[in-house]
C-alpha positions as CSV (number, residue, x, y, z in Angstrom):
1,M,-15.6,16.8,-9.6
2,K,-12.4,16.0,-7.7
3,I,-11.9,12.5,-6.3
4,I,-10.5,12.1,-2.8
5,T,-9.5,8.6,-1.6
6,L,-9.2,7.6,2.1
7,T,-6.9,4.9,3.5
8,S,-6.6,4.3,7.2
9,D,-6.4,1.9,10.1
10,F,-9.5,3.4,11.7
11,G,-11.8,0.5,10.9
12,T,-15.5,1.1,10.2
13,N,-17.0,0.4,13.7
14,D,-16.3,3.9,15.0
15,W,-17.0,7.5,13.9
16,F,-13.5,8.3,12.6
17,V,-13.9,7.7,8.9
18,G,-17.4,9.2,8.7
19,T,-16.3,12.3,10.6
20,M,-13.4,12.9,8.1
21,K,-15.9,12.7,5.3
22,G,-18.2,15.1,7.0
23,V,-15.3,17.7,7.4
24,I,-14.4,17.3,3.7
25,L,-18.0,17.7,2.5
26,G,-18.6,20.6,4.8
27,I,-15.8,22.5,3.1
28,N,-16.2,21.2,-0.4
29,P,-19.4,19.2,-1.2
30,R,-18.4,18.9,-4.8
31,V,-16.0,16.0,-4.3
32,H,-16.3,12.3,-4.8
33,L,-15.1,10.3,-1.8
34,V,-13.7,6.8,-2.2
35,D,-12.8,4.4,0.6
36,L,-9.6,2.5,-0.4
37,A,-9.2,0.6,2.9
38,H,-9.9,1.2,6.6
39,G,-9.0,-2.3,7.9
40,I,-5.2,-1.7,7.9
41,P,-3.8,-3.4,11.1
42,S,-3.6,-0.8,13.8
43,G,-0.4,1.3,13.5
44,D,1.0,-0.9,10.7
45,I,2.6,1.8,8.5
46,R,4.1,-0.7,6.1
47,A,0.8,-2.3,5.4
48,G,-0.8,1.1,4.8
49,A,2.0,2.0,2.5
50,L,1.6,-1.2,0.5
51,T,-2.2,-0.8,0.3
52,L,-1.9,2.7,-1.1
53,M,0.9,1.7,-3.5
54,L,-1.2,-1.1,-5.0
55,S,-4.3,0.9,-5.5
56,C,-3.5,4.6,-6.1
57,D,-2.6,4.6,-9.7
58,Y,-5.8,3.0,-10.8
59,F,-7.4,6.4,-10.3
60,P,-7.5,9.3,-12.8
61,P,-5.0,12.1,-12.8
62,G,-5.7,14.8,-10.3
63,T,-7.0,12.4,-7.6
64,I,-6.1,13.3,-4.0
65,H,-5.0,10.4,-1.8
66,I,-5.2,10.7,2.0
67,A,-3.5,8.0,4.0
68,V,-3.7,8.0,7.8
69,V,-1.8,5.2,9.6
70,D,-0.3,7.4,12.2
71,P,0.9,5.9,15.5
72,G,3.0,9.1,16.0
73,V,0.0,11.5,15.8
74,G,0.6,14.5,18.1
75,S,4.4,13.9,18.2
76,N,7.1,15.8,16.2
77,R,6.4,13.9,13.0
78,S,5.2,16.3,10.3
79,P,1.9,16.3,8.4
80,I,2.7,16.7,4.7
81,A,1.2,17.1,1.2
82,I,3.1,15.9,-1.9
83,E,2.3,16.8,-5.4
84,T,3.4,14.6,-8.3
85,D,2.8,14.7,-12.0
86,S,-0.4,12.6,-11.5
87,Y,-1.7,13.0,-7.9
88,L,-1.7,14.8,-4.6
89,F,-0.8,12.7,-1.5
90,I,-1.6,13.8,2.0
91,G,-0.7,12.2,5.3
92,P,1.9,11.9,8.1
93,D,5.5,12.0,7.1
94,N,6.2,8.6,8.6
95,G,6.7,6.5,5.4
96,V,3.0,5.7,4.7
97,L,3.1,7.6,1.5
98,S,6.5,6.6,0.3
99,M,5.8,3.3,-1.6
100,A,3.1,5.0,-3.7
101,L,5.5,7.8,-4.4
102,S,8.4,5.5,-5.6
103,D,7.0,5.4,-9.1
104,E,5.9,9.0,-9.2
105,N,7.7,12.1,-10.3
106,V,7.5,14.3,-7.2
107,K,7.1,18.0,-8.0
108,R,6.9,19.5,-4.6
109,I,6.6,18.6,-0.9
110,H,5.0,20.9,1.7
111,R,4.6,20.6,5.5
112,L,1.1,21.4,6.6
113,T,1.5,24.2,9.1
114,N,-1.0,26.9,8.1
115,D,-3.8,26.4,10.6
116,R,-6.1,28.7,8.6
117,Y,-6.9,25.6,6.7
118,F,-7.4,23.3,9.7
119,Q,-10.4,22.2,11.6
120,K,-10.3,23.9,15.0
121,P,-9.5,23.1,17.7
122,V,-6.9,20.7,16.4
123,S,-6.9,17.5,18.4
124,Q,-3.5,16.0,19.3
125,T,-5.0,12.5,18.5
126,F,-7.1,13.0,15.4
127,H,-5.1,14.8,12.6
128,G,-7.1,12.8,10.1
129,R,-10.2,14.9,10.9
130,D,-8.5,18.2,11.9
131,I,-5.6,18.5,9.4
132,F,-5.6,16.0,6.6
133,A,-9.3,16.1,5.7
134,P,-9.7,19.9,5.5
135,V,-6.4,20.3,3.6
136,A,-7.7,17.7,1.0
137,A,-11.0,19.6,0.7
138,Y,-9.3,22.9,0.1
139,L,-6.8,21.4,-2.3
140,A,-9.8,20.0,-4.2
141,K,-11.0,23.6,-4.4
142,S,-7.7,24.5,-6.1
143,V,-6.1,26.3,-3.2
144,P,-2.4,26.3,-4.1
145,L,-0.2,23.8,-2.2
146,A,2.3,26.5,-1.2
147,R,-0.4,28.2,1.0
148,F,-0.5,25.3,3.4
149,G,3.1,25.5,4.7
150,P,6.8,25.6,3.8
151,A,8.4,23.4,1.3
152,Q,10.7,20.6,2.4
153,P,13.2,18.7,0.3
154,D,12.3,15.1,1.0
155,Y,10.0,12.7,2.8
156,V,10.5,9.6,5.1
157,R,10.9,6.4,3.0
158,L,10.1,2.8,3.8
159,E,12.2,0.3,1.9
160,M,10.8,-3.1,0.8
161,E,13.3,-5.9,1.2
162,K,14.3,-7.1,-2.3
163,P,14.3,-10.9,-3.1
164,K,17.6,-12.5,-3.7
165,V,17.7,-13.8,-7.3
166,E,20.0,-16.6,-8.2
167,V,20.2,-18.9,-11.3
168,G,17.0,-21.0,-11.0
169,R,16.2,-19.8,-7.5
170,I,14.5,-16.8,-5.9
171,R,14.6,-16.2,-2.1
172,G,11.9,-13.9,-0.9
173,E,9.7,-13.3,2.1
174,V,6.1,-12.5,3.1
175,I,5.3,-8.8,3.2
176,Y,1.5,-8.7,3.8
177,I,-1.3,-10.9,5.0
178,D,-4.7,-10.1,3.5
179,R,-8.1,-10.7,5.0
180,F,-8.4,-14.1,3.4
181,G,-5.2,-15.2,5.0
182,N,-3.3,-15.2,1.7
183,A,0.4,-14.3,2.2
184,I,1.6,-11.7,-0.3
185,T,5.4,-12.0,-0.9
186,N,8.0,-9.6,-2.3
187,V,8.5,-11.9,-5.3
188,T,7.0,-10.3,-8.4
189,V,5.7,-11.5,-11.7
190,A,8.8,-10.0,-13.3
191,H,11.0,-12.3,-11.2
192,I,9.3,-15.5,-12.2
193,G,8.3,-14.4,-15.7
194,D,10.8,-16.7,-17.5
195,I,10.5,-19.7,-15.2
196,D,8.5,-22.6,-16.6
197,P,5.5,-22.6,-14.2
198,H,5.2,-26.4,-14.7
199,D,8.7,-26.8,-13.3
200,V,8.4,-24.5,-10.2
201,S,8.7,-25.7,-6.6
202,I,7.9,-23.3,-3.7
203,S,9.3,-24.2,-0.3
204,M,9.1,-22.7,3.2
205,P,11.1,-23.9,6.3
206,G,9.6,-27.0,7.9
207,R,6.9,-27.5,5.2
208,K,6.5,-29.7,2.1
209,S,7.1,-27.9,-1.1
210,F,4.2,-27.0,-3.3
211,K,3.6,-25.8,-6.9
212,L,3.0,-22.5,-8.7
213,G,-0.5,-22.4,-10.2
214,R,-2.7,-20.1,-12.2
215,F,-5.6,-20.1,-9.7
216,Y,-6.4,-21.3,-6.2
217,Q,-8.4,-24.4,-7.1
218,E,-5.5,-25.9,-9.0
219,A,-4.5,-27.2,-5.5
220,R,-6.5,-29.8,-3.7
221,E,-8.8,-28.5,-0.9
222,G,-6.7,-27.7,2.1
223,E,-3.4,-27.8,0.2
224,P,-1.1,-24.8,-0.4
225,I,-0.4,-23.2,-3.8
226,G,1.5,-20.2,-5.1
227,V,-0.4,-17.8,-7.4
228,V,0.6,-14.6,-9.0
229,S,-2.1,-12.3,-7.7
230,S,-3.8,-9.3,-9.3
231,S,-1.2,-7.1,-7.6
232,G,1.6,-8.7,-9.6
233,F,3.1,-10.3,-6.5
234,L,3.4,-14.0,-5.8
235,E,1.1,-15.0,-3.0
236,I,0.8,-18.1,-0.9
237,A,-2.7,-19.4,-0.5
238,V,-4.5,-22.5,0.7
239,N,-7.4,-23.7,-1.3
240,A,-10.6,-23.3,0.8
241,G,-8.3,-22.5,3.8
242,N,-6.3,-19.7,5.4
243,A,-2.6,-19.8,4.5
244,A,-1.5,-17.6,7.4
245,K,-3.2,-19.8,10.0
246,D,-2.8,-23.2,8.3
247,L,0.9,-22.6,7.5
248,R,1.6,-20.4,10.5
249,L,2.9,-17.5,8.3
250,R,3.5,-14.0,9.3
251,V,5.2,-10.9,7.8
252,G,8.9,-11.8,7.3
253,S,8.3,-15.6,6.8
254,P,10.9,-16.7,4.2
255,L,10.2,-18.7,1.1
256,T,12.2,-20.1,-1.9
257,V,11.1,-20.5,-5.5
258,D,13.0,-23.0,-7.5
259,G,12.7,-23.7,-11.2
260,K,14.5,-23.9,-14.5
261,G,15.8,-20.6,-15.6
262,R,14.9,-17.3,-14.1
263,S,13.6,-13.9,-15.2
264,S,16.2,-11.7,-16.8
265,R,13.8,-8.8,-16.9
266,S,14.3,-5.9,-14.6
267,Y,11.7,-5.3,-11.9
268,R,10.6,-2.6,-9.6
269,P,10.7,-3.5,-5.9
270,N,7.2,-2.1,-5.3
271,G,5.7,-4.4,-7.9
272,R,3.6,-1.7,-9.6
273,G,5.3,-2.0,-13.0
274,S,4.7,-5.7,-12.9
275,K,1.0,-5.6,-12.0
276,R,0.1,-4.4,-15.4
277,D,1.7,-7.7,-16.7
278,A,-0.4,-9.8,-14.3
């Protein structure tokens, strides 16, 4: 039984996600559907790309990943499907797939143009239902990827800003705010791996510095702390609080990590190699 995952900014209050599942099951009832996340901020392609990147490779080989964060739906952006050594990825060619693909060996990329495999009529505003869902269902039935449309050489890529690493200092920034208000940064466990955690100071403009800990409750209630999260990234949290609100953080907010020594290990800017070390 093939696994199909779904990631979107559709939320769960409307019919969008359920309708996509209905289309998939109507074509191929012998699939297992998994919701990765549907609370991506509306139209936030980068947040969708990060979410897919941090979760996709926990699934077994052969899984089909659909990601629909698509503010350009109905425009000239292309719907695509990409096969790697491990997975199939389906979504708009707007960068939402790109971070997940950065650690993958891409075998082929195809534009989705063959409407034989689409739900009809195709809406200009709901390609998740009318293109991506049915294509995933047919791919799960082993229809060859080449039948869905012509090959293309590349895909749109989103780049993650890399931290600036100096001797004893790392300068990074917030890249994602989760539902708890924790601020995920682009500093990875590989960056701080050789820094003595007892000798680390994390600072942000206009705020008192705070420490790096192993878990949230190492800080006093209401106080900030840095923790290497399960994703392998450094996150900024407030014990029993909401770091984004309490510290007025947003995507792009800068931070500095100071300590004795620094990691000499190489790192991957998407953090996926380091998450296994977390």
